[in-house]
BAVEX-303385 format. One line per field, with one value per residue: residue in three letters; x, y, z of N, C-alpha, C, O in turn; residue number from 1. Coordinates in steps of 0.001 Angstrom, whole numbers. Example, Ala and Ser with C-alpha at 12.3 -4.5 7.8 and 13.67 -1.06 7.14 Angstrom:
# residues 2
resn <- (Ala:Ser) $
n.xx <- (13190:12850) $
n.yy <- (-5690:-2250) $
n.zz <- (7800:7080) $
ca.xx <- (12300:13670) $
ca.yy <- (-4500:-1060) $
ca.zz <- (7800:7140) $
c.xx <- (13200:12900) $
c.yy <- (-3300:30) $
c.zz <- (7800:7870) $
o.xx <- (14236:13409) $
o.yy <- (-3319:1138) $
o.zz <- (8465:8039) $
resi <- (1:2) $
This chain:
# residues 123
resn <- (Met:Ala:Thr:Ala:Asp:Asp:Val:Arg:Arg:Ile:Ala:Leu:Ala:Leu:Pro:Arg:Ala:Val:Glu:Lys:Leu:Ala:Trp:Gly:Met:Pro:Thr:Phe:Arg:Val:Glu:Gly:Gly:Lys:Ile:Phe:Ala:Ser:Leu:Asp:Asp:Asp:Asp:Gln:Val:Ile:Gly:Val:Lys:Cys:Pro:Gln:Glu:Asp:Arg:Glu:Glu:Leu:Ile:Ala:Ser:Glu:Pro:Gly:Lys:Phe:Phe:Leu:Arg:Thr:Gly:His:Asp:Glu:Asn:Tyr:Pro:Trp:Leu:Arg:Val:Arg:Leu:Ala:Ala:Leu:Asp:Asp:Asp:Asp:Glu:Asp:Glu:Leu:Arg:Ala:Ile:Leu:Thr:Asp:Ser:Trp:Arg:Gln:Ala:Ala:Pro:Arg:Arg:Leu:Leu:Asp:Ala:His:Pro:Glu:Leu:Ala:Ala:Pro:Pro:Val:Asp) $
n.xx <- (-137326:-134803:-131599:-129201:-126895:-127174:-126953:-124322:-122854:-123448:-122677:-119920:-119017:-118786:-116530:-113512:-114676:-115085:-115671:-116336:-116496:-118402:-119672:-120804:-121981:-122052:-120453:-120217:-117724:-116138:-113208:-111027:-112420:-115060:-118358:-120856:-122975:-124810:-125570:-128274:-128447:-130187:-130145:-132182:-132620:-131170:-128944:-128457:-126709:-128370:-129500:-130684:-132764:-134146:-135265:-137840:-139736:-139222:-139865:-142565:-143616:-143184:-143703:-143568:-141210:-139105:-137624:-136829:-134548:-135615:-134333:-131796:-131247:-132229:-130645:-128706:-127428:-128912:-130840:-133158:-133751:-136058:-135335:-137120:-139102:-138215:-138273:-138642:-137756:-136001:-132985:-132198:-133224:-132131:-129426:-129342:-129966:-127792:-125649:-126176:-125836:-123135:-121992:-122374:-120578:-118103:-114831:-114165:-112230:-112399:-115023:-114795:-113141:-114829:-117059:-119214:-120753:-121976:-124466:-127793:-129278:-131439:-134860) $
n.yy <- (39641:41242:42111:44577:43151:41013:42389:43339:40890:39646:41634:41930:39478:39584:39789:41484:43394:45885:47371:50671:53430:56270:59554:59081:56592:53061:52145:50205:49115:48582:47399:50071:51887:52549:53113:50728:50121:51283:51599:53120:55436:54362:51655:50369:50724:50399:51899:51584:51170:52030:52175:55269:55243:52937:53179:54404:52506:50361:51545:52179:49618:48387:50202:50133:48949:50034:53268:56791:58912:61919:64953:64032:61659:62106:63040:61166:57847:56075:54118:53507:50909:49340:47371:45889:45240:43177:39672:37578:34905:34399:34990:35474:37625:39959:39347:39373:42061:43406:42251:43052:45814:45860:44891:47097:48916:47708:47339:46543:44450:43053:42160:40499:38568:37221:35545:34101:35889:37353:39337:38103:36687:38727:38275) $
n.zz <- (330461:328683:329955:331172:331723:329940:327509:327716:327887:325390:323540:324104:323325:320647:317848:318553:320174:322662:325877:326846:328962:328360:328264:330712:330542:329657:326652:323682:321627:318478:316807:316140:317546:316998:317928:318508:320081:322940:326399:327916:330661:332541:332245:330886:328251:325034:322711:319270:316151:313168:309908:308707:306845:307454:309937:310356:309461:311232:313717:313278:312988:315472:317872:320637:321165:319574:319155:318736:320396:321255:320042:319848:318257:315692:313505:313141:312461:314344:316645:319243:321622:323636:326317:327875:326104:324585:323870:326635:326852:324809:323495:320962:319437:320664:320298:317480:316947:318164:316775:314141:314413:315168:312781:311122:312140:312145:310658:307198:306790:309186:309109:306868:307954:309581:308430:309401:310721:308842:307189:307044:304077:302077:301606) $
ca.xx <- (-136813:-133359:-130992:-127916:-125901:-127320:-126377:-122856:-122329:-123570:-121862:-118491:-118684:-118543:-115093:-112796:-115547:-114640:-116568:-115678:-117420:-118422:-120863:-121364:-122674:-121253:-120569:-119556:-117008:-115420:-111883:-111007:-113134:-116401:-119417:-121957:-124099:-124627:-126636:-128688:-128066:-131102:-129964:-133440:-132669:-129885:-128849:-127727:-126637:-129464:-129600:-131796:-133880:-134843:-135804:-139274:-140484:-139081:-140636:-143998:-144024:-143135:-143397:-143270:-139851:-138134:-137927:-135713:-134461:-135874:-133262:-130480:-131060:-132832:-129667:-127656:-127933:-129107:-132185:-133233:-134490:-136452:-135005:-138309:-139966:-137636:-138796:-137975:-137213:-135275:-131927:-131863:-133540:-131101:-128179:-129462:-129902:-126413:-124772:-126416:-125197:-121689:-121626:-122363:-119439:-116852:-114115:-114367:-111356:-112919:-116200:-114320:-112542:-115895:-118200:-120336:-121546:-122491:-125903:-128573:-129787:-132748:-135805) $
ca.yy <- (40894:41320:42988:45191:42072:40292:43259:43333:39562:39418:42627:41665:38215:39865:39946:42750:44336:46324:48286:51897:54402:57573:60325:58504:55326:52083:52029:49012:49567:47591:47833:51427:52726:52905:52652:50006:50057:51947:51415:54381:55480:53600:50233:49841:51036:50431:52587:50777:51720:51622:53114:56200:54880:51774:53449:54708:51250:49616:52230:52024:48227:48027:51440:49841:48410:50904:54695:57727:59836:63251:65920:63402:60627:62435:63271:60153:56499:55376:53733:53052:49659:49095:45989:45218:44821:41998:38400:37096:33558:34225:35983:35607:38961:40872:39002:39837:43522:43810:41804:43938:47087:45602:44803:48443:49668:46958:47541:45494:43289:42293:41474:39421:37535:36552:35358:33550:37023:38088:39627:37057:37139:39375:37512) $
ca.zz <- (329935:328502:330950:330828:331735:328670:326473:327902:327548:323947:322819:324284:322656:319225:317605:318774:320888:323981:326568:327283:329534:327685:328624:331920:330307:328923:325202:323162:320442:317696:316388:315618:318485:316537:318824:317866:321015:324233:327385:328516:332071:333399:331896:330363:326822:324329:321436:318287:314807:312289:308797:308866:305966:308010:311273:310363:309341:312483:314762:312967:313173:316890:318598:322035:321234:318912:319175:318649:321530:320719:320221:319781:317231:314402:312440:313217:312159:315611:317029:320640:321815:325028:326668:328412:324996:323939:324361:327846:326746:323552:323325:319547:318933:321169:319602:316093:316955:318466:315683:313008:314720:315099:311354:310547:312664:311971:309391:306187:306983:310313:308577:305994:308788:310341:307548:310151:311207:307679:307206:306377:302770:302057:300762) $
c.xx <- (-135302:-132807:-129703:-126811:-125960:-126684:-124857:-122261:-122343:-122669:-120384:-118057:-118424:-117060:-114602:-113658:-114962:-115702:-115756:-116752:-117282:-119732:-121563:-122103:-121775:-121526:-119788:-119007:-116315:-114086:-111925:-111791:-114534:-117460:-120482:-123153:-123759:-125817:-126996:-128460:-129013:-131022:-131237:-133536:-131260:-130037:-128014:-127697:-127779:-129527:-130842:-133001:-134675:-135598:-137318:-140117:-140407:-139928:-142131:-144470:-144064:-142772:-143130:-141853:-138824:-138572:-136654:-135715:-134533:-134726:-131869:-130289:-131487:-131826:-128543:-128241:-128045:-130582:-132113:-134122:-134785:-136202:-136219:-139221:-139420:-138161:-137966:-137213:-136297:-134261:-131610:-132131:-132499:-129777:-128210:-129342:-128465:-125453:-124951:-125733:-123671:-121219:-121509:-121153:-118094:-116172:-114265:-113505:-111801:-114176:-115789:-113727:-113581:-117145:-119412:-121255:-122094:-123991:-126650:-129090:-131179:-133659:-136437) $
c.yy <- (40787:42347:43618:44132:41248:41089:43182:41993:39321:40376:42291:40320:38424:40153:41383:43816:44640:47247:49491:52850:55729:58255:59733:57196:54366:52165:50791:49375:48401:48213:49215:52393:53133:52278:51911:49843:50843:51607:52784:54298:54736:52087:49581:49961:50932:51287:51723:51506:51158:52627:53986:55815:53681:52080:53637:53436:50434:50229:52052:50603:47816:49257:51236:49336:49411:52362:55501:58577:61247:64194:65326:62516:61029:62513:62237:58776:55643:55136:53278:51818:49497:47621:45225:44698:43599:40739:37887:35792:33344:35341:36243:37005:39973:40615:39516:41365:43990:43420:42686:45284:46961:45577:46190:49262:49003:47288:46318:44268:42429:41530:40281:38258:36738:36375:34765:34650:37867:38286:38497:37587:37738:38591:38388) $
c.zz <- (329784:329492:330419:330816:330455:327535:326541:327448:326035:323169:322915:323691:321165:319011:317803:319453:322262:324569:327025:327805:328783:328025:329848:331724:329516:327421:324781:321798:319765:317307:315724:316495:318070:317444:318011:318804:322270:325117:327919:330019:333008:333155:331365:328850:326263:323082:320511:316949:313968:311148:308938:308021:306491:309295:311292:310322:310635:313596:314527:313247:314646:317733:320086:322241:320715:318974:318961:319906:320963:321057:320127:318556:315825:313259:312407:312925:313419:315857:318484:320721:323302:325349:327173:327309:324260:324625:325534:327640:325541:323369:321855:319012:319398:320464:318154:316016:317181:317349:314460:313227:314637:313645:310719:310997:312371:310643:308477:306451:308163:309895:307713:306796:309574:309480:308264:310707:310063:307797:306503:305044:302895:301133:299710) $
o.xx <- (-134615:-133473:-129193:-125896:-124925:-125965:-124193:-121277:-121358:-121976:-119667:-116861:-117898:-116403:-115185:-113391:-114416:-116518:-114640:-117785:-116176:-120782:-122778:-122785:-120864:-122674:-118829:-119724:-115964:-113878:-112759:-111824:-115144:-117454:-120946:-124235:-122593:-126922:-126116:-128299:-128666:-131749:-131354:-134424:-130286:-131112:-126981:-128549:-128108:-129601:-131924:-134141:-135782:-136477:-138001:-141093:-141411:-140621:-142882:-145599:-144888:-141659:-142520:-141357:-137786:-139761:-135547:-136778:-133619:-134223:-130874:-129263:-131136:-132133:-127542:-129437:-127370:-131447:-131100:-135108:-133873:-136787:-136336:-140033:-140101:-138457:-136743:-136134:-135865:-134624:-130831:-131347:-132027:-129084:-127209:-128687:-127977:-124543:-123968:-125118:-122998:-120188:-120641:-120749:-117062:-116840:-114467:-113998:-111608:-114365:-116362:-113799:-113262:-118179:-120535:-122386:-122613:-124691:-126190:-129316:-131987:-133282:-137251) $
o.yy <- (40290:43329:43241:44202:40830:40535:42981:41969:38844:39962:42360:40055:37534:40703:42344:45010:43762:47823:49354:53048:56238:57613:59870:56729:54791:52243:50386:49874:47396:49416:49477:53592:53980:51072:52392:49463:51040:51361:53537:53211:54503:51321:48356:49374:51315:51380:51189:52347:49975:53829:53490:56036:53433:51316:53085:53306:49880:49519:51801:50401:46986:49343:52094:49302:49617:52658:54964:58922:61702:64229:66029:62616:60350:62089:62427:58564:54622:55849:52719:51693:49515:46735:44025:43805:43046:40750:37776:35607:32220:36490:37143:37520:40774:41555:40036:41893:44869:44180:43033:45826:47844:46158:46422:50199:49674:47492:45199:43145:41213:40379:39197:37104:35705:36981:34912:34380:38962:37494:37990:38788:37306:38274:37912) $
o.zz <- (330677:329821:329364:329996:329936:326703:325524:326708:325471:322240:321917:323569:320496:319895:317301:319316:322931:323849:327525:327166:328600:328070:329998:332636:328805:326984:325437:320931:320384:317468:314857:316218:318723:317691:316977:318358:322613:324635:328334:330574:334165:333788:331393:328232:326910:322488:320916:316661:314047:311401:309252:308432:306013:309695:312155:311061:311081:314325:315469:313693:315031:318252:320724:323367:321345:318857:318999:320423:320276:322180:320306:317882:314860:312145:311716:313125:313552:315350:318906:319994:324129:324726:326921:327553:323396:325820:325442:328203:325286:323120:321541:318215:318591:320076:317662:315118:316471:317018:313804:312308:314104:313308:309877:310309:312352:309629:308950:306347:308151:310290:307817:306371:310163:309761:307782:311111:310282:308429:305480:304893:303716:300004:298919) $
resi <- (1:2:3:4:5:6:7:8:9:10:11:12:13:14:15:16:17:18:19:20:21:22:23:24:25:26:27:28:29:30:31:32:33:34:35:36:37:38:39:40:41:42:43:44:45:46:47:48:49:50:51:52:53:54:55:56:57:58:59:60:61:62:63:64:65:66:67:68:69:70:71:72:73:74:75:76:77:78:79:80:81:82:83:84:85:86:87:88:89:90:91:92:93:94:95:96:97:98:99:100:101:102:103:104:105:106:107:108:109:110:111:112:113:114:115:116:117:118:119:120:121:122:123) $
């Protein structure tokens, strides 16, 4: 199972990422203070940026992994991810989720400075 320590290590390895406590929980921000991830207070779930038009498909495909926090996420481009549902032996999925969220929050000039983190081409 991915852990809060894994989330912290991967998130803080992204360019210009910092951790800041907000609402009593760790948030991970990119340059300009934009939040790209947060750990829920039980360290079992992360919140990440996700376009609203993509959420339904992700949740339908893996409801044990992805969900919305009722009363909070419906009107915002966020998605929740259960860490226990991520592959124990493979950090690539967690890294991909956090990197995708970081890309959505990062300013254009930071994205341009890190082409190695560009979104993979869509087939």
